[in-house]
C-alpha positions as CSV (number, residue, x, y, z in Angstrom):
1,X,-9.8,-13.2,3.0
2,X,-13.0,-14.9,3.7
3,X,-16.6,-15.5,2.9
4,X,-19.7,-14.4,4.5
5,X,-22.6,-16.3,4.0
6,X,-25.6,-14.4,5.3
7,X,-28.3,-16.6,6.1
8,X,-31.7,-17.3,8.3
9,X,-31.9,-20.2,10.7
10,X,-34.1,-23.1,8.3
11,X,-33.6,-21.4,5.5
12,X,-33.2,-24.5,3.0
13,X,-31.4,-22.1,0.3
14,X,-29.3,-21.5,2.3
15,X,-28.0,-24.7,3.7
16,X,-27.6,-25.8,0.0
17,X,-25.7,-22.9,-1.0
18,X,-23.2,-23.6,2.1
19,X,-23.0,-27.4,0.5
20,X,-22.5,-26.4,-2.9
21,X,-19.5,-23.6,-1.8
22,X,-18.1,-26.1,0.2
23,X,-17.6,-29.0,-2.5
24,X,-16.2,-26.5,-5.2
25,X,-12.4,-27.2,-5.2
26,X,-11.5,-23.7,-5.4
27,X,-12.8,-22.5,-1.6
28,X,-11.1,-25.4,-0.1
29,X,-9.6,-23.8,3.2
30,X,-11.0,-20.3,2.7
31,X,-13.3,-19.8,6.2
32,X,-16.8,-19.2,5.6
33,X,-18.6,-17.1,8.3
34,X,-22.3,-17.8,8.2
35,X,-24.7,-14.6,9.8
36,X,-28.1,-14.8,11.0
37,X,-29.5,-12.2,8.7
38,X,-31.9,-10.8,10.9
39,X,-29.2,-9.9,13.8
40,X,-28.8,-6.4,13.4
41,X,-31.5,-4.3,11.3
42,X,-28.9,-2.9,8.5
43,X,-27.9,-6.2,7.3
44,X,-32.1,-7.3,7.6
45,X,-33.1,-4.3,5.2
46,X,-30.4,-4.5,2.9
47,X,-30.2,-8.8,2.8
48,X,-33.4,-10.3,3.8
49,X,-35.2,-10.5,0.8
50,X,-32.5,-12.4,-0.8
51,X,-31.0,-14.8,1.6
52,X,-28.7,-16.5,1.1
53,X,-26.1,-13.6,0.5
54,X,-22.6,-14.5,-0.7
55,X,-19.8,-12.2,-0.1
56,X,-15.9,-12.5,-0.4
57,X,-13.7,-10.1,1.4
58,X,-16.8,-7.9,1.8
59,X,-18.1,-8.0,-1.6
60,X,-21.2,-9.4,-3.5
61,X,-20.8,-12.4,-5.5
62,X,-23.9,-13.7,-5.5
63,X,-27.2,-14.5,-3.9
64,X,-30.2,-16.9,-4.2
65,X,-28.4,-20.0,-5.9
66,X,-24.6,-20.7,-5.8
67,X,-23.2,-18.9,-9.2
68,X,-19.8,-20.9,-9.5
69,X,-18.5,-18.7,-12.1
70,X,-18.9,-15.6,-9.8
71,X,-17.2,-17.3,-7.0
72,X,-13.9,-18.3,-9.5
73,X,-14.2,-14.7,-11.0
74,X,-14.0,-13.0,-6.5
75,X,-11.3,-15.5,-6.1
76,X,-9.2,-14.7,-9.0
77,X,-10.0,-11.1,-8.8
78,X,-8.8,-11.3,-5.0
79,X,-5.4,-13.9,-5.7
80,X,-4.1,-11.4,-8.8
81,X,-0.3,-10.0,-8.3
82,X,0.0,-6.6,-6.8
């Protein structure tokens, strides 16, 4: 499982979210794919006005600013025993 961060080149909030995400101990070792929101029409239409947008395992975690509580919830949900 991995994070996806929809971003745009030169986006200060996006860089801040990526940095804040990397600083969370619970996220160490989890890959982050940084995706240019403008590369595909669908993603631009869906997330273009909300960037940065953070997903984990394909599910929305937060947008605009990093929400550490939502990150913890997403990680806990996917780490629970089956």
